[in-house]
C-alpha positions, 0 to 999 in steps of 0.5 A: 898941272903939277910936276908930277903930271908934267914928268909924266906927259914928257916921258909919254911925248918922247916915248916912242911907242905911245901916241898923243893920242893915249896923252890925250885920253891919259891927260886931257892934252891934245898935240897941240897942246902937248907941243906948246907945253914941251916948248914952254919947258923945254930949252930950245935946243931940245925943243928942235930935237923933240920936234924932229924926233916926232915930227912924221912919225908914224908911232906918234897916231894910234890911227897909223900904229901898225897892230902889234904896236899898238899900246892898250890903256889901262882906262880901255 
């Protein structure tokens, strides 16, 4: 995986309205794999802050999003 791809995944993972499902469709990484990637490439304190931010956040799961907040991937 290139630095550019990792950077794009990081940006998507931090974005409030980008669901893990979209990351999986575009990059082939499951939620667990994104978490592992973030853990490997972030400082421990930054990773804990990110996990706290996304844990339980319904916006990170497409099925839980309200229709007006769903982003449509260019791949759809």
